[in-house]
A tleap script that builds the chain and sets N, CA, C and O, in Angstrom:
source leaprc.protein.ff14SB
mol = sequence {
  NMET SER SER LYS GLY GLY PRO ILE ASP TYR
  ASP ALA ASP PHE VAL TYR ASP TYR HIE THR
  LEU ARG VAL GLY GLY LEU VAL PHE ALA GLY
  VAL VAL VAL PHE LEU SER VAL LEU LEU LEU
  ALA GLY ASN LYS ILE PHE ASN CYS GLY LYS
  SER LYS PRO ARG PRO VAL GLN GLU CGLU
}
set mol.1.N position { -23.643 30.902 29.247 }
set mol.1.CA position { -24.183 29.808 28.336 }
set mol.1.C position { -24.853 30.855 27.110 }
set mol.1.O position { -25.271 31.993 27.323 }
set mol.2.N position { -24.835 30.204 25.891 }
set mol.2.CA position { -25.560 30.891 25.009 }
set mol.2.C position { -26.600 30.042 24.214 }
set mol.2.O position { -26.448 28.850 23.944 }
set mol.3.N position { -27.844 30.926 23.822 }
set mol.3.CA position { -28.953 30.131 23.645 }
set mol.3.C position { -28.877 29.554 22.218 }
set mol.3.O position { -27.819 29.630 21.593 }
set mol.4.N position { -29.811 29.063 21.765 }
set mol.4.CA position { -29.536 28.354 20.429 }
set mol.4.C position { -29.451 29.499 19.408 }
set mol.4.O position { -28.588 29.374 18.539 }
set mol.5.N position { -30.023 30.311 19.394 }
set mol.5.CA position { -29.768 31.208 18.257 }
set mol.5.C position { -28.536 32.250 18.452 }
set mol.5.O position { -27.959 32.889 17.572 }
set mol.6.N position { -28.315 32.241 19.740 }
set mol.6.CA position { -27.229 33.004 19.812 }
set mol.6.C position { -25.975 33.000 19.507 }
set mol.6.O position { -25.459 31.910 19.258 }
set mol.7.N position { -25.257 34.084 19.454 }
set mol.7.CA position { -23.897 33.914 18.876 }
set mol.7.C position { -22.686 32.973 19.456 }
set mol.7.O position { -22.540 32.789 20.665 }
set mol.8.N position { -22.027 32.528 18.682 }
set mol.8.CA position { -20.930 31.621 19.502 }
set mol.8.C position { -19.625 32.235 19.994 }
set mol.8.O position { -18.981 32.958 19.233 }
set mol.9.N position { -19.299 32.038 20.956 }
set mol.9.CA position { -18.124 32.661 21.482 }
set mol.9.C position { -16.845 32.052 21.355 }
set mol.9.O position { -16.353 31.688 22.423 }
set mol.10.N position { -16.116 31.827 20.225 }
set mol.10.CA position { -14.985 31.556 20.040 }
set mol.10.C position { -13.701 31.453 20.922 }
set mol.10.O position { -13.010 30.454 21.121 }
set mol.11.N position { -13.547 32.713 21.400 }
set mol.11.CA position { -12.542 32.816 22.148 }
set mol.11.C position { -13.106 32.458 23.775 }
set mol.11.O position { -12.391 32.888 24.680 }
set mol.12.N position { -13.993 31.913 24.049 }
set mol.12.CA position { -14.227 31.429 25.566 }
set mol.12.C position { -13.121 30.272 25.882 }
set mol.12.O position { -12.586 29.457 25.130 }
set mol.13.N position { -12.983 30.503 27.252 }
set mol.13.CA position { -12.102 29.355 27.593 }
set mol.13.C position { -12.511 27.914 27.668 }
set mol.13.O position { -13.581 27.458 28.072 }
set mol.14.N position { -11.458 27.280 27.204 }
set mol.14.CA position { -11.716 25.607 27.119 }
set mol.14.C position { -11.518 25.175 28.389 }
set mol.14.O position { -10.603 25.662 29.052 }
set mol.15.N position { -12.391 24.150 28.932 }
set mol.15.CA position { -12.112 23.524 30.034 }
set mol.15.C position { -11.963 22.111 29.713 }
set mol.15.O position { -12.744 21.522 28.965 }
set mol.16.N position { -10.955 21.564 30.281 }
set mol.16.CA position { -10.409 20.211 29.993 }
set mol.16.C position { -11.184 19.459 31.124 }
set mol.16.O position { -11.519 19.884 32.230 }
set mol.17.N position { -11.415 18.025 30.462 }
set mol.17.CA position { -12.011 17.183 31.497 }
set mol.17.C position { -10.579 16.443 32.242 }
set mol.17.O position { -10.223 15.466 31.583 }
set mol.18.N position { -10.076 16.593 32.940 }
set mol.18.CA position { -8.456 16.108 33.433 }
set mol.18.C position { -8.744 14.682 33.777 }
set mol.18.O position { -7.834 13.881 33.564 }
set mol.19.N position { -9.945 14.210 34.312 }
set mol.19.CA position { -10.154 12.641 34.786 }
set mol.19.C position { -10.062 11.913 33.260 }
set mol.19.O position { -9.241 11.029 33.019 }
set mol.20.N position { -10.837 12.320 32.470 }
set mol.20.CA position { -10.920 11.519 30.999 }
set mol.20.C position { -9.802 11.486 30.310 }
set mol.20.O position { -9.404 10.501 29.689 }
set mol.21.N position { -9.073 12.882 30.409 }
set mol.21.CA position { -7.845 13.077 29.779 }
set mol.21.C position { -6.581 12.074 30.370 }
set mol.21.O position { -5.670 11.612 29.683 }
set mol.22.N position { -6.793 11.868 31.860 }
set mol.22.CA position { -5.632 10.969 32.837 }
set mol.22.C position { -6.009 9.595 32.309 }
set mol.22.O position { -5.130 8.918 31.776 }
set mol.23.N position { -7.003 9.223 32.395 }
set mol.23.CA position { -7.447 7.755 32.393 }
set mol.23.C position { -7.236 7.397 30.473 }
set mol.23.O position { -6.834 6.318 30.037 }
set mol.24.N position { -7.499 8.210 29.889 }
set mol.24.CA position { -7.154 7.969 28.248 }
set mol.24.C position { -5.582 7.890 28.059 }
set mol.24.O position { -5.153 7.050 27.268 }
set mol.25.N position { -4.644 8.762 28.777 }
set mol.25.CA position { -3.346 8.527 28.651 }
set mol.25.C position { -2.929 7.587 29.298 }
set mol.25.O position { -2.005 6.948 28.796 }
set mol.26.N position { -3.451 7.173 30.618 }
set mol.26.CA position { -2.968 5.840 31.253 }
set mol.26.C position { -3.084 4.583 30.293 }
set mol.26.O position { -2.164 3.887 29.865 }
set mol.27.N position { -4.403 4.471 30.068 }
set mol.27.CA position { -4.787 3.413 28.680 }
set mol.27.C position { -3.857 3.212 27.610 }
set mol.27.O position { -3.486 2.126 27.166 }
set mol.28.N position { -3.405 4.715 27.118 }
set mol.28.CA position { -2.742 4.687 25.885 }
set mol.28.C position { -1.333 3.978 26.033 }
set mol.28.O position { -0.918 3.052 25.335 }
set mol.29.N position { -0.623 4.656 27.178 }
set mol.29.CA position { 0.635 4.064 27.944 }
set mol.29.C position { 0.689 2.745 28.190 }
set mol.29.O position { 1.749 2.173 27.939 }
set mol.30.N position { -0.310 2.066 28.673 }
set mol.30.CA position { -0.671 0.616 29.122 }
set mol.30.C position { -0.553 -0.196 28.152 }
set mol.30.O position { -0.047 -1.316 28.216 }
set mol.31.N position { -1.176 0.513 26.873 }
set mol.31.CA position { -0.994 -0.228 25.513 }
set mol.31.C position { 0.179 -0.540 24.812 }
set mol.31.O position { 0.541 -1.542 24.197 }
set mol.32.N position { 0.744 0.666 25.071 }
set mol.32.CA position { 2.414 0.902 24.305 }
set mol.32.C position { 3.251 0.021 25.152 }
set mol.32.O position { 4.091 -0.703 24.618 }
set mol.33.N position { 3.084 0.031 26.399 }
set mol.33.CA position { 4.109 -0.754 27.166 }
set mol.33.C position { 3.966 -2.326 26.676 }
set mol.33.O position { 4.857 -2.984 26.139 }
set mol.34.N position { 2.860 -2.690 26.937 }
set mol.34.CA position { 2.120 -4.134 26.582 }
set mol.34.C position { 2.544 -4.633 25.296 }
set mol.34.O position { 3.137 -5.691 25.083 }
set mol.35.N position { 2.114 -3.609 24.318 }
set mol.35.CA position { 2.813 -4.278 22.692 }
set mol.35.C position { 4.243 -4.350 22.458 }
set mol.35.O position { 4.813 -5.119 21.684 }
set mol.36.N position { 4.917 -3.208 23.427 }
set mol.36.CA position { 6.485 -3.282 23.056 }
set mol.36.C position { 6.977 -4.369 23.874 }
set mol.36.O position { 8.010 -4.864 23.425 }
set mol.37.N position { 6.511 -4.922 25.019 }
set mol.37.CA position { 6.881 -6.217 25.715 }
set mol.37.C position { 6.670 -7.150 24.733 }
set mol.37.O position { 7.602 -7.876 24.386 }
set mol.38.N position { 5.711 -7.230 24.293 }
set mol.38.CA position { 5.142 -8.296 23.511 }
set mol.38.C position { 6.198 -8.461 22.093 }
set mol.38.O position { 6.667 -9.510 21.651 }
set mol.39.N position { 6.344 -7.373 21.684 }
set mol.39.CA position { 7.538 -7.359 20.297 }
set mol.39.C position { 8.609 -7.689 20.686 }
set mol.39.O position { 9.297 -8.203 19.804 }
set mol.40.N position { 9.170 -7.599 21.875 }
set mol.40.CA position { 10.349 -7.718 22.237 }
set mol.40.C position { 10.714 -9.167 22.702 }
set mol.40.O position { 11.829 -9.631 22.466 }
set mol.41.N position { 9.507 -10.045 23.534 }
set mol.41.CA position { 9.569 -11.143 23.891 }
set mol.41.C position { 8.860 -11.794 23.082 }
set mol.41.O position { 9.194 -12.978 23.134 }
set mol.42.N position { 7.893 -11.586 22.222 }
set mol.42.CA position { 7.414 -12.226 21.485 }
set mol.42.C position { 7.779 -13.949 20.730 }
set mol.42.O position { 7.110 -14.981 20.784 }
set mol.43.N position { 9.073 -13.668 20.082 }
set mol.43.CA position { 9.899 -14.366 19.546 }
set mol.43.C position { 10.045 -15.568 20.135 }
set mol.43.O position { 9.619 -16.651 19.735 }
set mol.44.N position { 10.843 -15.257 21.377 }
set mol.44.CA position { 11.336 -16.300 22.460 }
set mol.44.C position { 9.773 -17.212 23.202 }
set mol.44.O position { 9.646 -18.360 23.628 }
set mol.45.N position { 8.978 -16.275 23.103 }
set mol.45.CA position { 7.678 -17.098 23.645 }
set mol.45.C position { 7.214 -17.897 22.498 }
set mol.45.O position { 6.976 -19.086 22.713 }
set mol.46.N position { 7.054 -17.439 21.349 }
set mol.46.CA position { 6.661 -18.322 19.905 }
set mol.46.C position { 7.447 -19.330 19.818 }
set mol.46.O position { 6.887 -20.410 19.629 }
set mol.47.N position { 8.501 -19.326 19.891 }
set mol.47.CA position { 9.832 -20.500 19.578 }
set mol.47.C position { 10.031 -21.334 20.984 }
set mol.47.O position { 10.970 -22.128 21.036 }
set mol.48.N position { 9.326 -21.201 21.917 }
set mol.48.CA position { 9.717 -21.729 23.195 }
set mol.48.C position { 9.914 -23.436 23.334 }
set mol.48.O position { 10.827 -23.999 23.939 }
set mol.49.N position { 8.728 -24.115 22.555 }
set mol.49.CA position { 9.109 -25.489 22.443 }
set mol.49.C position { 9.674 -25.681 21.467 }
set mol.49.O position { 10.270 -26.758 21.457 }
set mol.50.N position { 9.777 -24.963 20.408 }
set mol.50.CA position { 10.457 -25.661 19.039 }
set mol.50.C position { 12.004 -25.851 19.227 }
set mol.50.O position { 12.583 -25.001 19.903 }
set mol.51.N position { 12.644 -26.768 18.752 }
set mol.51.CA position { 13.904 -26.960 18.484 }
set mol.51.C position { 14.375 -26.440 17.458 }
set mol.51.O position { 13.676 -26.396 16.446 }
set mol.52.N position { 15.542 -25.971 17.462 }
set mol.52.CA position { 16.258 -25.003 16.742 }
set mol.52.C position { 16.923 -26.307 15.246 }
set mol.52.O position { 17.308 -27.458 15.449 }
set mol.53.N position { 16.877 -25.858 14.387 }
set mol.53.CA position { 17.053 -27.201 13.233 }
set mol.53.C position { 18.761 -26.847 13.237 }
set mol.53.O position { 19.232 -25.711 13.282 }
set mol.54.N position { 19.481 -28.034 13.181 }
set mol.54.CA position { 20.578 -28.339 13.186 }
set mol.54.C position { 21.216 -27.791 11.462 }
set mol.54.O position { 20.578 -27.932 10.419 }
set mol.55.N position { 22.260 -27.324 11.555 }
set mol.55.CA position { 22.858 -27.406 10.168 }
set mol.55.C position { 23.338 -28.731 9.832 }
set mol.55.O position { 23.930 -29.495 10.594 }
set mol.56.N position { 23.005 -28.950 8.523 }
set mol.56.CA position { 23.943 -30.235 7.947 }
set mol.56.C position { 25.111 -30.184 7.491 }
set mol.56.O position { 25.421 -29.434 6.565 }
set mol.57.N position { 25.914 -30.971 8.074 }
set mol.57.CA position { 27.438 -31.349 8.083 }
set mol.57.C position { 27.572 -32.013 6.646 }
set mol.57.O position { 26.966 -33.052 6.385 }
set mol.58.N position { 28.341 -31.412 5.782 }
set mol.58.CA position { 29.043 -32.463 4.991 }
set mol.58.C position { 30.183 -32.998 5.031 }
set mol.58.O position { 30.933 -32.222 5.621 }
set mol.59.N position { 30.809 -34.079 4.660 }
set mol.59.CA position { 31.925 -34.559 4.740 }
set mol.59.C position { 32.852 -34.380 3.318 }
set mol.59.O position { 34.000 -34.823 3.269 }
savepdb mol mol.pdb
quit
């Protein structure tokens, strides 16, 4: 531990908070999967009840 006025040791080992890193990664992965499913199925969901326009046949 360094005191307030003591020198800062930049070569000290960095300790990861693995729980927060894991939870953050899972949340990020979940958001990416959700957005990709929404993107792939979105057009079918939004056009579910709409009828497709029929082409006009000219004689």
